[in-house]
Structures are given as structure tokens and as C-alpha cells.
N, C-alpha and C positions, 0 to 999 in steps of 0.2 A: 124405509126409505132413510129413518135417522140409521140406523144402522148400522144401512149401505155404507152412508158415507164416510160417518166413525171408523170403518174397517180401513177403509182405503184410504182414510187420513193417517192413523195410527201404522200403517203400514208406507207410508210417504215419508214417516216421519222419522223410522225406525230406519232409513237411509239405503232400503233394499228396493231397486228398477223390479226386480223379477220378481220379490213378492208383493208386492201391490198388484202390480198388472196380476199375479193369482188369487190376490184377493179380491183383488174391482171384477173378475169373472166370475170366481166363488159366489159371491152377494150377489151382481144383477145375474146370474143365474138361477136362484133360489128365490129374487124378486120377480122376473120373468115368468119362473112358474105357477106362485103365489097369484101373481097377476092373474095370468091365466085361469086357473081354478077357479079363482073368484070374481070373474068376468066371467062365467061357464055358466059357475050356480048351476049346472043337473048333474055333475057326475061327485062332485066335490061339496064343502057346507063354504057359505063365506068366512064364519070362524077358521077354520082349519085351514084354508088359505090363509090365513092373513098371521095364525103358526106358525104355518111351513115357513111363510117369507122368513119372520120371527129367528126360525130356526136359523135360516139360512144364515143371517145378521148375524147371530150368536157365536154360526161355527168358524164365521172367519174371524170374529176376532179374537175367538181364541184359539184361533189358529197362526192370527197373528203374533199372540203373546207369547206359544208355545215356539214359533219361530226368534222368537230375539232372545227369549233363555237360552236356547241352543248356540246362538249367535254368540254373548255372554259368556257363555261357560268356555266356549274353544277359542276366546282369545286368550294370547299372551299374557303370564302374568309381572307385570312393571317390578324390579326390584330392585330398589334403592340402592345407592350408592353406600347406604351403612351396613345392605342385608350385604352386601359382595366384597367389602376389604374388613365385615368383622365386625362389632359392637367398637364402641369411641370408646375411648378411657378415660375416666373420670378425670372431671373437672373441678377441684375445688376451690372452692370462693373464690372463682372463674381465673382463676392461674395455671399455667397447661400443667399438665403433669410431668414430673423430675427427668422424665426422660428429655423429654422436647426441653425441655427450658436446658440442660445439660445441651445439650445439640447446638441451642440458640445460642449460648455461652460460648462457644467451641469455638463457632463461626467467625460471633465478634474477638476471639482472642486471635485468631489465625488472622482477620483483617487490619486490626489493631497490628503487630507483627508486623504485616506486609510496607504499611503504613508507614513504620518505624526505620523499614530497612530501606525502602523507598528514599526519604526522606538523608539519610547516610550516605547513602550514594550519590543524594545529589550535593551533599557535605563537602563527601571522596572530592567528587567533580570541580567540584567551585575550585577548592582547596587546589587542585592539585592544578589547576587556569591559574591561578595563582600564583601559584608554585612560576609556573612556565612563564608564565607572563615578569617575573621581576627577575628570575635566570637569565633567562632572554634579556632582560637592560644591562641586569652587570655585564653580559660577555660582548653584548654591542662596542659599550663603552672601548673597549679594549681591543675589537676585533677590531672595532674602525681607526687605533692610532697603528696598529701591525698594518693594515689596509693601506696608511696613509704616508708611513711613509717607508713601508717596500716600495709606494708608484715614488715618494723620491728618488730614494736611491736608482733604481730603475731608469728615470731620468734628468740621473744625476745632475744632480741641483745643486749642488753645493763642490760638483770635483769630477771628475769623470773615476770609474770602480774599472780596477780588474774585471777579464771579462769573465771569469770564475767566481767572483763578486755575479756582476750584474745578472748571472745567472742564477744565483740562493735567492738574487731579490727578487726576481721574477717567478720564486717559484714560492718564494715567503707570500708573496701580491699574488697570486691564484690561489695557493690554499686558505691564505684568509681568505678569500670574497666566497667560492665552496662551503667553510666552514658557517661565512654571514648564510647564505642563502639556507641550509642542515638549521641556522635557528632560528630562519625564519621560521621556513615552512615547520617546529614543533611549536613553536607559537601557534602559529594559525592555524595545526591539527587542534591544536586543542580546545581556540575557541571555537571552532567548527563544528570540535563534538561537544559541548555545551549549550551547542544555539546561541554565541553572542558577537558573531563575527556577522558584522550587517555590512552589507554591501551598497552603493551607491551608483545606476546605474546613469550610465550617461552615453551619448556617439562619444565611439573613441574611432580613432584609425588604428586599425589591429596588424596594419603593413606596419607600420612608424614603431609599433614595438616590437613585432617582430624584427624589424630591425635592430634594434636595441639589446634585444637578449641574444643575437647574433655578434654582438660589438662587443659586449660583455665576456662576449663566450671568445676570440676570436684567439685569444692566448692561450684558452685550454688546448683548442683544437690548433694548433701550432706546434705546441711543445710535442702532442701524440703523434703529429703527421697525420691530421686528419682533414681531409679537405668540408673547412662547412660554410658555407652558400644558401644567398637570399632566393628564391626563384623570383625572377622576373613578373612584370603584373604590374597592374591599375593601384591606386590604392584603394584598400578594402575594408569600411567604416564596419564597423560593431554597437551594436546597445551594449554596454560592458561598464564593471567596473576595472577599471584603468590599471590601477595596483592591484589587483587580485587574474590581472591580464597578464600582467605583469610576471609573475612568481610562479602564470604556469607556463608560460615563454620561457622562462629560465627552466624551469624543470623537465621540460619536453627537452630542449636544445644541450642541455644536462645528459637526460638519462641517454642521450645518439648518442653523444662523443667516449659515454663512455663504454657504451661499447659496442661501439665503430674501433675492429684494427687500426694499425697505423698505414697509409695506403688508402682507405674507407673514404665514402663521403658523409656528410649529412647537411641532406637538406631542408630546410623551411619554408612555409609556404603561409601567407593569407591567401581566402581561396570563399570569391562571392559562391552564394549556393543556394537550393530554393528554400524558402524559410528562415534565417538567416546566414550567417559567413560562421563560416570556416579555419581556425590553428591547425596546422600540422603541419609533421618532421618525420621524416622518413628518413635512416638509414642502411647501410649495407653492412651493418651486421649480423651477429649469429645466427638473430631468430632468437623466438619463443617457441617452445610446442605447448601444443596445446592445452595439457595439463595444466600450466604455470599461468597458462594466462587467468583463469579464473581468480589467482592468486595474488595479484601481481598489484591489484590495487589496495590490496588493503595494507594496515598501516604495520610495518617492519615486517611485511613478507618480499619475499628479494626469491627470482630464480634459481638458477645451478651457473645462470653463466655472470647472476650479481654477488652472489656472495663470495665469489674470485676477485671483485671489485670493493673499492672503498666507496662507504654512503648506511646509511641508515633502516634504508628500503620505508624513506617514508613518499618520495618525492607523486608517486602520482596518483598514489591514498590523496596528497593534497589533492592533484588535478582533480583528481573525478570528483571530492569538497565541491569544489571548487564550480568544477560544473556544474551538477544539480543544483549548487546557491541559485547561480542566472535563470536551473530551468529550460540547460542543456545537455548535454552529457558526454562522454568518454569513450571512443571508439578504438583499438588497436584490432590492426590490420597485423600479422604473421606468418610464416612458418620455418621451422623450422630451419638453419644452412640456410634460408631466404633474404633476408634481412626485415624490417618492423616497420609500420605507418602508424603513429600513433594521434590522433587525433584529437581538439573538442571543438564542440558546435554552440554558438551563440544563439538562439533565435533571436528575431526579429524583435522591433521595437511593434508593443500591440498599444490597443488602446485604450488609455489610462492608466498602462505603467506614469512611475513619475520619472522625472525628467533633469 
């Protein structure tokens, strides 16, 4: 009985269900035969019956051991990482091998070089921003004088001027204001690229700022023979920075006038739209080819039509940067030969936005 129990327990601990059943059956058969033989007492001696039962029990234990040995021998050998990758290089005094040390030093050198280059690039960007700010300030002073005196001459403050001089005064005034717009674009773009332009969003009248831009660019439109119109509609409000929106409107109107031939029309509209407000400028100019659309919002980039016009190619890049700073976007719809519509979307005020 003891050998029978030991065989079954050993087989069960080895994890083999089938092995446990086989050993249990084998040992139980031997125990049964031994018990029957000893109980009969006529054809086999009682001591021989006990020996027979014991032999079956021992055989069961041997069977378990043999099967366990076979299973262990057939299991796949576990290979260590060191055996797969080869022997590790010797480590002397707790320090890595010379090759590893060299690689670490090279990586550290590259990291320091990258940090130095980034710091140098930031320094150059700061220096450029400072230069543009100083230059813009120095340019604004004489430009304000030019525009102011030209305005006085146009209005005949100190007496009437001959028609030709009156025309020249108008051209000086228009050129001065256009140059002021370019100077503002250069300064704004430098600050935007440096991440130093801060906007102060508030609820403003988008319609009023569109009307200001139309009034500001009216003389240029008349000189070019282009009809500059403000679309009729109610007062449209936007949650935006008034200075940035004013610059956006001037750039969009100026861009529309630049590419609209005499006899054409430029229409400015402020519109309520889902989730915010829209400032759109449409023209009847030559339009923009699909190949040029992807380039026009990058700084200093111009299309083929733009290269024939005066300008630095800054307008739309400044407009896009201002739009994105507001969390909005710049949309351009155009087809070559069919005019263009350029619009800026301003998202509505969200909960938690500063006012």
C-alpha cells in the first residue's frame, strides 16, 4: 500500500496526468493480484503474495523515474544571452572596455555639439529679431513723415497744388503706406518666428476692421481702376487680437488689389460661420495654379504672377502665422484664370480663454 501511494504521488508531482493514471493502474493491479493471492492461500504462499504486490509497487516507482528522466532529457536546453551573443568583453577595474568607452565619448561629443549649434541658432534668431525691430523703428520715423507730408499736400493744407503735383503727392502717400505695411510684416514675421509675438484676444468687430482696411486701401484701388467693395451684412464679431486682425485685413486686401487687373473687383466680407467667424477677400484676378498654392504661404515665396508685381512675398506668410496663433487657419480657393478667395477663420471664444 505504501509503495502504491508513493508511485501515484511521484507521478502526480512530475506533472504528467497520463503517467499518473498508468502508474496508478499498474500499481493497483499488482496490489489486487497480491491481495487475491494471499487471501486464497491455496495456490500461492502468503509471503510470496506480499512479495508480488511489493514488486508491482517498486516497478511503478521505477517506471515513474524512467519516464521523468526521459522527459528531462528531451526538454530544450535553455541558452543564456551571453551564449547567444558571445562572451562579454572583459571589464577591467569596473570600467567598460575601450571600444564601449570610445563610443560613449563620441555620443557625448555629438550631444554637446548639437546643443551648441541649437544655442547658436537661437542666438542668431534673437539677433535677427532685434535687428528687424531696430530697423523697423528707424524706418517708421521717416515713413511717418513722408506719409504725413504727402497727406498734407493732397489736402492742400498750405494752398492748392497743380494737378500733376497733386497726383505725385497721392503716389508718394500710397507708396509710403505700402512700405509701412511691408515694414510691419517684416517685424511681425521675425517676432512670430522667434515665438515672441503675444496676442491678446478679445471680442472685436470683424466688420469694422474690414471696413478700415477698405478705407485705407481705397486710394490704391482707385488708382488701379479696381472696384474695392465691402460686402453688405450685419456686424460680425470675432474673438481675436485687434492689431493682428488689422494686419491680416490689410495684407489680404493689398494682395487682392495687387493681382486684380483694371476693371476688376475686390470684395471684402466678414461672415459668421460654424464655430467662429471668417474674414474673406475675393478678387477677379488671374487666379493661382494648383502648383503655386502650396508655396504662397511660405515667407518670401511668390507665384509667377507675383514676380511681376512689387512686393517681398511676405503677406500671406504673415497672415497664415497670425491665423495659426489664434488657433484658426488660412484657406485659399482659386483656379488659374478664375480669380481667388482667401479667407481666415477665427475660432469662437472657448471656456477658460482669457478676455
